[in-house]
C-alpha positions as CSV (number, residue, x, y, z in Angstrom):
1,M,117.5,112.2,101.9
2,S,114.4,112.9,105.3
3,W,110.9,114.3,104.5
4,S,108.8,116.2,107.1
5,V,105.8,114.8,108.9
6,G,103.2,116.7,106.0
7,Q,105.5,115.9,102.7
8,V,105.0,112.1,104.7
9,A,101.7,112.4,105.5
10,G,100.6,113.8,101.2
11,F,103.0,110.4,99.9
12,A,101.2,108.2,102.2
13,G,97.9,109.9,101.4
14,V,97.1,110.0,105.5
15,T,96.9,112.7,108.1
16,V,99.6,114.3,109.7
17,R,97.2,113.6,112.9
18,T,97.5,109.6,111.9
19,L,101.5,110.2,111.7
20,H,102.1,111.1,115.4
21,H,99.4,108.9,116.6
22,Y,101.8,106.2,115.5
23,D,104.3,108.0,117.0
24,A,103.2,108.4,120.6
25,I,102.6,104.7,120.1
26,G,105.9,103.4,118.9
27,L,104.6,102.1,116.2
28,L,106.1,104.9,113.8
29,V,108.9,106.8,115.4
30,P,110.8,108.8,113.0
31,S,114.4,108.5,112.8
32,E,115.9,112.1,112.8
33,R,113.9,115.7,114.3
34,S,115.0,119.0,112.5
35,H,117.5,121.5,115.2
36,A,114.3,122.7,116.1
37,G,112.6,118.9,117.1
38,H,110.4,118.7,114.3
39,R,110.3,115.0,112.8
40,R,112.1,113.9,110.2
41,Y,111.8,110.7,108.1
42,S,113.8,108.2,106.2
43,D,113.6,105.7,103.5
44,T,113.5,103.3,106.3
45,D,110.8,104.9,108.1
46,L,108.9,105.3,104.5
47,D,109.3,101.2,104.1
48,R,107.8,100.5,107.6
49,L,105.2,102.8,107.2
50,Q,104.3,101.5,104.3
51,Q,104.0,97.6,106.0
52,I,101.8,100.0,108.6
53,L,99.5,100.4,106.0
54,F,99.5,97.0,104.5
55,Y,98.5,95.5,107.3
56,R,96.1,98.5,108.1
57,E,94.3,98.4,105.5
58,L,93.9,94.0,105.7
59,G,91.8,94.9,109.6
60,F,95.2,94.0,111.4
61,P,95.2,96.1,114.8
62,L,97.2,98.6,115.6
63,E,98.9,96.7,119.0
64,E,99.4,93.4,116.4
65,V,101.1,95.3,113.4
66,A,103.3,96.5,115.9
67,A,104.2,92.9,116.9
68,L,104.5,91.5,113.3
69,L,107.1,94.6,112.6
70,D,109.1,94.2,115.5
71,D,109.7,90.3,115.3
72,P,113.1,90.2,115.1
73,D,113.1,86.9,113.0
74,A,110.8,88.4,110.9
75,D,111.7,88.3,107.2
76,P,110.6,91.3,105.1
77,R,110.1,89.7,102.0
78,A,107.5,87.1,104.3
79,H,105.5,89.9,105.5
80,L,104.9,91.0,101.6
81,R,104.7,87.6,100.9
82,R,102.0,87.4,103.3
83,Q,100.5,90.5,102.8
84,H,99.9,89.4,99.3
85,E,98.1,85.7,100.1
86,L,96.2,88.1,102.7
87,L,95.1,90.5,99.9
88,T,94.4,87.8,97.1
89,A,91.8,86.5,99.6
90,R,90.3,89.7,101.1
91,I,89.9,91.1,96.6
92,E,87.7,87.1,96.5
93,R,85.7,88.1,99.2
94,L,84.9,91.9,98.6
95,Q,84.0,91.2,94.5
96,K,81.0,88.9,96.0
97,M,80.4,91.5,98.4
98,A,80.6,94.2,95.7
99,A,78.0,91.6,93.6
100,A,75.6,91.8,96.9
101,V,75.3,95.2,96.5
102,E,75.0,96.3,93.3
103,Q,72.2,93.6,93.9
104,A,71.1,95.7,96.7
105,M,71.4,99.0,94.8
106,E,69.6,97.1,91.7
107,A,66.3,96.3,94.2
108,R,66.0,100.0,95.9
109,T,66.3,101.7,92.4
110,M,63.5,99.9,90.8
111,G,61.7,100.1,94.1
112,I,61.7,96.7,95.5
113,N,61.3,96.5,99.3
114,L,62.9,93.8,100.6
115,T,61.7,92.0,104.0
116,P,64.2,91.9,106.6
117,E,64.9,88.4,105.2
118,E,65.9,89.4,101.7
119,K,68.3,92.1,102.8
120,F,70.5,89.2,103.8
121,E,69.2,86.7,101.0
122,V,71.0,89.4,98.7
123,F,74.5,88.1,99.8
124,G,74.0,85.2,97.2
125,D,76.9,83.1,97.5
126,F,78.6,84.5,99.8
127,D,79.1,83.2,102.6
128,P,78.4,85.5,105.4
129,D,79.8,83.0,108.7
130,Q,83.0,82.5,106.4
131,Y,83.6,86.3,106.2
132,Q,82.5,86.4,109.9
133,E,85.2,83.6,111.2
134,E,88.2,87.0,110.0
135,V,85.9,89.7,111.8
136,Q,85.9,87.9,114.9
137,E,89.8,87.3,114.4
138,R,90.3,90.7,114.0
139,W,87.8,92.2,116.1
140,G,87.8,90.3,119.2
141,G,84.7,88.1,118.3
142,T,82.4,90.3,116.6
143,D,79.3,88.2,115.4
144,A,78.4,91.0,113.4
145,Y,76.1,89.2,110.5
146,R,74.7,86.8,113.6
147,Q,74.0,90.3,115.9
148,S,72.0,92.0,112.6
149,R,70.5,89.6,111.1
150,E,68.6,88.9,114.9
151,R,67.7,92.7,115.3
152,T,66.3,93.4,112.3
153,A,64.1,90.1,112.0
154,S,61.3,92.2,114.1
155,Y,61.9,95.1,112.5
156,T,59.0,96.6,110.7
157,K,58.4,99.1,108.1
158,E,58.3,102.3,109.7
159,D,61.4,101.0,111.6
160,W,63.2,100.9,108.1
161,Q,62.2,104.3,107.7
162,R,63.3,105.5,110.6
163,I,66.8,103.8,109.9
164,Q,66.3,105.4,106.8
165,N,65.8,109.1,107.9
166,E,68.2,108.7,110.3
167,A,70.9,107.7,107.5
168,D,70.0,110.6,106.0
169,E,69.7,113.1,108.4
170,L,73.3,111.9,108.8
171,T,74.5,112.7,105.8
172,R,72.9,115.8,105.5
173,R,75.2,116.6,108.8
174,F,78.6,115.6,106.9
175,V,77.8,117.3,103.8
176,A,76.9,120.9,106.0
177,L,80.6,120.6,107.5
178,M,82.0,120.4,105.0
179,E,80.3,123.4,102.7
180,A,81.1,124.6,105.9
181,G,84.9,124.0,105.9
182,E,85.2,122.2,108.6
183,P,88.5,119.9,108.3
184,A,87.6,115.6,108.8
185,E,89.4,116.1,112.2
186,S,87.6,118.8,113.6
187,E,85.1,117.9,116.8
188,A,82.5,118.0,115.4
189,A,83.0,116.1,112.5
190,M,84.2,113.6,115.1
191,D,80.8,113.5,116.6
192,A,79.6,113.1,113.4
193,A,81.3,110.3,113.0
194,E,81.3,108.5,116.8
195,D,77.1,109.0,115.8
196,H,77.2,107.3,112.6
197,R,79.2,104.5,115.3
198,E,76.9,104.5,117.2
199,G,73.9,104.1,115.0
200,I,75.2,101.2,113.5
201,S,76.0,99.5,116.8
202,R,72.2,100.6,117.6
203,D,70.4,99.4,114.8
204,H,72.4,96.3,113.0
205,Y,75.6,95.2,115.5
206,D,78.6,96.5,117.6
207,C,80.5,98.8,115.6
208,G,83.8,99.7,117.7
209,H,86.2,102.0,116.3
210,E,88.3,99.4,114.5
211,M,85.5,98.0,112.5
212,H,84.0,101.4,111.9
213,T,87.5,102.4,110.1
214,C,87.6,99.3,108.3
215,L,84.2,100.8,107.0
216,G,85.4,103.9,107.1
217,E,87.8,102.6,104.2
218,M,85.6,100.3,102.2
219,Y,83.8,103.6,101.5
220,V,86.8,105.3,99.3
221,N,88.2,101.5,98.6
222,D,84.8,100.4,96.8
223,E,84.3,102.6,94.0
224,R,80.6,101.3,94.3
225,F,80.1,102.8,97.7
226,T,82.2,105.5,97.0
227,R,79.5,106.5,94.1
228,T,76.9,106.0,96.0
229,I,78.2,107.8,99.1
230,D,79.5,111.1,96.6
231,Q,75.7,111.1,95.7
232,A,75.2,113.7,97.9
233,K,78.9,115.2,97.9
234,P,81.5,114.7,95.3
235,G,84.3,113.8,98.2
236,L,82.0,112.7,100.8
237,A,83.2,108.8,101.1
238,A,87.1,110.3,101.4
239,Y,85.8,113.0,103.7
240,M,83.6,110.6,106.0
241,R,86.6,108.0,106.4
242,D,89.1,110.6,107.3
243,A,86.6,111.7,110.5
244,I,86.0,107.6,110.9
245,L,89.4,107.7,111.5
246,A,90.2,110.9,113.6
247,N,87.4,109.4,115.5
248,A,88.2,106.2,115.7
249,V,92.3,107.9,117.4
250,R,90.5,110.3,119.2
251,H,88.7,107.0,121.5
252,T,91.7,104.9,121.7
253,A,94.3,107.6,122.3
């Protein structure tokens, strides 16, 4: 039995464009083609896609995922054991991050104006340097936390207000695109995603497309982020995630 690219996209919760990209780079080449030349995916292909998505969720670059899965000596069970260990460690880190985000949201709700230093103190017992080790390993040595702290240390109240105003304007832009029926893979949505990434790079830390896709996934995988983002419009978090992914594919294809 085999499935079409549209069916597989529906099963896996990814876009058809993503599957086309995986095929183009040789990461997931469908085993069959229909008489009309359309892609058809087998059970084995679906198993490989599951492994790809596991590793992507963990932040592995596509090139590293391909190297891991194409290793002739690799045991599929070993892949699962490794992914379980990495996911368990990530859950622990995300739980600490969630507590930090909750503190920040509570401070904002209460109208407390945090200083730049206090904005980082809300990390509590979470060790940003420990998390940064993973960031550096996965995304080529990015020192996001320290870079952001250095940049924001001198920010004034006016700087923070500008950043917030720009974020609000970008949110309104995404909402307008959704309401206009623009697909997340459209040029306009991808351009908005690119502006989102550039804003992070300008005001906080150098945010490459790989890191940006991980942020997008967090928007939908962590209910706190989803709930906050979706206050502007239900489904906005998922729309932004899809636009971010499409934009990353556009820039790395």
